[in-house]
C-alpha angles and dihedrals in degrees: 000000000000110000097177133247123355120251130230106221115015119201112230115207088213084091084082090063134064094242137035118277117259128236115199109208115201114184134128092217108093095203093049091050093048095047092047091050091049089051097051093044090052087068094047098263125128116247122199120188128216122181093207142011088251090057090050094049091049096048102032121126128164106258096177128260115008144099143248127242108203127187110220098219120046138138113271113011112022121225092260092048090049090050090057092050092047091054091047089054093045094243096164107178112123112265124220112199118213112205144172119241093259092055097058094108089053091049090051088053089051089054088059088054091059104273111154097225144322133228129197123234128284092045120209107236095226093048091047092051091046091052091047090051092052091047093051092049089049090050091051093052091047092050091049090050092050091048091049092049091049091049090052091047089053092048091050089061087067092063120098117233090256092049090052090051090050090049092052092051095045095051090046087065103265118143123231088256093052092048090049091052091048091057096031089239133129121269089240090058091051090048089054090050090048092050091049092050092050091049094049092047092043092236115160095192140018090250089057090047090056091050091049092049090052089059095055116133125211 
């Protein structure tokens, strides 16, 4: 896939972490693995090699923000089969598929299954690094969003049943007066509930409260 011109000095979002981002390289070709690892380490990323998808699945551990480079055709589990197993195991790093020209339709199908991108062999070094950079930044934003949702979920456990009911009505567009009428309570009582909800969810404004509520997880 043509991603345009190469760039001179990519910004790696791994600067937001304590250690370099990790690129998992899954390919049965020893020379391809070695050259890809050399490339990613030349831009201060960590490269880890796996000779097969089975080897990756056996050795994998979440090392923080990063991405996975996956050859489409390998002995044992194919790239698509490995993709299914990764999703079953909740391995969430963005996946970059590497494919031969004849496998492009299969790679397009993989995109529909959630693959981040695909590149055709032989890969241009600059385009590969650019794609890796984009994948790592995407992974960072996804991790931050998951962490935020989990934090909100934890904070929601602090709400009383009545406070949660008040929150649901307020973010649905009801005014304090309408919520008070719904519960046959005074507006001052609803205002106290609202203030308590905002304090527990660390919301500094009603607009922020609405945004927080939108990030709730089940």
